[in-house]
N, C-alpha and C positions, 0 to 999 in steps of 0.2 A: 640200746640206743644209747651212744654218749649225748650227755649236756654240754652243749658246743655253746661259746660264749663268743660272738662275732662284733664288730664293729662298722661303721660306715668307712669306705675307702678314703683315707686321707692321703689328698694329693702329694702331699711331700714324701710319703712313705716309699722309700726306694732303697733297693738292693742291689750292690753290684758284684759282678764276677771278681774273686781276687786277682789282679794283674790282668784284666780284660779291657780292652778297648772300649766295649759299649757296656751298658748297665742291663741287666736282667731285673725288672722288679715288678710291684702289683699294676702298675699304670701299663708298662711295656706291654705287658703278657696280655693285659685286659682289652689294649687297643689293637695290638698287632691283627691285621688283617688274616684271615686263614686263607684266603685267596691267594696269598703270595706264594702258597705251596703246591699251587695247580702246576702241573707238570714236574715237580720237583723229582729229581731220581731218589727212589727210597736207599740206595745203596751209597749215597752222597757221605762221604768223610767227613763228618762234624767234629770240631775241636771244643764246641761249646754248645750247652742248650740253647734251643730256637725257641723264641717267646711263642712264636705263632705254632709251633709244634704243642707246646705246654697247652695253648689255647685250645686249639682241635682235640688234644687228647682228654680234656676235662668235657668238652662238648659231646663227646663220644661216650664217655663213662657215664654222664647224665641221661644220655639217651637209651643206655643198657647195652650198648657193645661196647665191651672193657677193652682198653687200650693195655691191660695189665698195668704196670708201672707207670705212672706219670713222670716222665723224666726228661722231656723236650727233645727227644732224639728221632727222626726217622728210622725206621724199618721194618721188619714183618710182622711185629704185633700191629704198629699202626694202619699197614695195609689190612690184615684181620680183619680190623675192629672198623675200618671204612666199608670192607665187603659185608661184614654182618651188619652195619647199620643199612646198607643198600639191601640186604635181602629182608630187614625189618619192615624197611617202607616200600618194597615193591618197586624198586628201582634196578636197572641193569647192574649186573654183580660184577665188579671187575675189579674192586679195590682202589680205585683211583680216586682221590678228591677232584671233583667238578663243579660247576655250578648248582646242578640239581641237588647235591649234597648238602652243599654248604648253605641252600635256601630252608632246607629241612632241618639243619642241625642249628638254625638262628636260636640264639640263646641271649637275653640282655642280662642274664645274673652275672655279675663280675666272675671271671673264673679264678682269680687268686684275691684274697680279701686277710685281713688282719684276724689273729686270734688271741687270745691272751691265755697265756699259761697258767694251768690250775694247781694246787697241791695234790689232786688226785692224779694229774699226770705223772708224777714222779714216784706213786705207789708202786711197789713190787717190781722195782727194778733190780736186776740180780746182779749184773756185772757181767764179767767175760763167761762164756761157755766153751770148755774144751772141746777139740774135734772127737776125742776117743769115746766113743760109746760107754766103755765101763767107768771113766769119771762122769760123762753125764748122768748114768745111773745112781750116781751116790749123791747127786742133786735132787733138792725139794722141788724144784720147779725149772724149765727151759723157757722161762719169759723174756721180756724185752731187756736188752742191755744197756740201755740209754733211754731219756727223756726224747731224743730226736729221734730215735728209732721207732720208739712208740707212736710218736705223732707223723712219723712219716708213713707208714703204715695205715693209721688211721684216715688219713688224707689220702691214701692211694699213691703216695709218692716215693720215688728213688729218694733214698735217704741223702745221696749228694745234691738232689735237687733242693731238699730242704735246708741244707747247710749252704748253698750256694744263695738261695734268696736270703738268708740270714746268716751274713758272715760274721757278724760282731756278736752274734747270740749266745748267750750261756746257757739257755733253755733252762731257765729256771722260773718257777712260779711266780706271777705278777708280770711277767715280760710279754711284751706283745709281737706276734712273730707273723711273717706272711706265710699262709698255705693255701694249697690247691683247695677249692670248694667242689667235691665229684657229686654224683647225685645220691638221691636217698636208695635204700636198698627197695628193689625191684620186689613187689608181692605179688599174690596169685598162686594157683595151683599149675604147677607142671606136670602135664601127663607122659610126657615123651622125653628124654635127653638123647641128643645123637652126639656120638663122640666121632670126630673125622680126624681118622690117622694123619692121612698124610698134610691136610690143611692146619692140623695143630688147632683144632678148634673144637668147643664143646657148645650145642645148640640146645637152648631149652625151649620147648612148646606147651602152648595150651591145649586144652582138650580140643578147643575149635581149630587146631592146627595153626594158630598164629605163633610166632616167634616173641617170645616174652625177653630173652636175653641170651647174650653171645657172649664166650669167655676165651681167651688164650689159654691154651693148655699143653703142658708137656703130657705125651700119650706113650710110655714105654721106651724103648730102645732096641737095637738090632739084638743087642746080648740079652735083653729081657723084654720080648713083645709084650703088647699088652693083650687081652683077649679079643677073641673074635665073635662075632653073631650078638645075640639077644641075651640080655640079664635083665634082672628085676632090682632095686633099691630094697634092701634088706633090713634097713635101719639107718640112723644119724646119731653119733656119738659127738658131743661137741667138749673141748679141750681133752682130746683122747689121750690116754695113755699111751706108751708103743713097745711092744714085744719085740724085741730083735732074735731071732732064731737063724743062724746060719746055716741052717740044715735045710730051710723052707726060704727063707729071703736071700740074703746077700752076704757076702764077705766084707766086714767093715774090720779095716787094718787087723790086729792080729786077735781079734775077740772071737773065739770057739765056742762060747758057753751062751745060754739064753741069758737075755737081761731085761729087765724092765726099766724103761725111761720114764721119768715123769712128764706130765703133760705139760703144754706151752705154747706160745708164738713160734718158738724158734725149736721146736721138738721136730723130728723127722717126718711127721705128717702135719705138722700146723695146728690150726686151732679146730679142725671140724675134720671127721671121718666118714663119708658116705659110704656105708657098709652095701656091698654086691653081692648077690645069691653066687657068683663066681669064686669060690674061696679062694681067700687071702688077696683079693683083689677090691679097690675101693676108688671113690674119688674123693681127694683130700687135699690139705692146705700146704704150706711149704715154707722152710725158714728162710729163704733166699727168693722172695718174689720176682727180683730183677732179671734170674735165671729162666724162668717160666719161657717156654716156647724155644728156649734157644741152646738146653742140653736135654740129654734123654732121663728118663725114670727107669725104676725097678719094676716097670711093667702097669703099674695103677695111672691113673689120669690125676694130674698134678694142678692145681689152680692157685692163685693167689689167696691167701687167708680171706680177703675179704669180699673174693668172688665165689669162694666155696661157702661161706659164711650164707652170702644172699641167696645161692641155690638151696643149702641146705634147709633154709625157710621157706621154700616152695614145693620141696618134694615130701613124699611119703612113701612107706612099705609099697611096692608092688608099682611103682613108676618103672616103666621100660627103659633100658638104656640100652641103645643099639650102636654097636661098633661097626661103622662103615670105612671104606677106603676115601 
């Protein structure tokens, strides 16, 4: 766990969208009524983050139904998170925000709070990562490329949101910035994972059948479908390296030789690999959390790094993973 240094909300702490007519800041997000989103069309075209959406995304994250990245935008991952929360609380599952969901989501802890950047936050920043795997293989790490990327991931935020909330920040130690405050990692023993391919979600169940957590997921693609049927967790690797083999995996650029890529949050499989008994398949992280549920994978189950880290802490070898439509 990270050691986080927070402060009381300062009424005057406000951050505005550059060039926008209205501000989005800690106070705006924390006081935005999520009831204003009732009946809001999920396909609504937004030109900027909605503070009420940021608010409800944080609340869902704390409740154990992950919205993926907290970005302030309506969309499929928000609908999935609401549906997951409804399932967790034995409510009718339709993925729509209503009065019953709002009541059960109630939380008095401010969604956005100040955070002081520390010296540790700028450690191990590596700068630019080339796209070519052959070039990545020459690197010692595929870690974070900036302090803002590192902090955005720690607080489950889209990097654009953390920048928008802090438009004048240099992201240097000693600076106080505004960040989302997601929930603590869920704990417990997961006995069964259901991977819902069409819904694009992974459900984690306890032995008594109760739902511990729900995550948005990228699950294969038409070209590289995910496995079918039932498999087991074989083991968990944290900060895994990645062996690229074009004869087994896929073709990346002009690379036709086997390459070993170093570990890191920006590696192809992110910060965790949950190995499955189906050879070459696993549940793993991603270098691009904002794309979860929006693009295909090469057959595996891809979660945000923070979601797969949470899941990895609750599974052991032998846990059943069932792929369902």
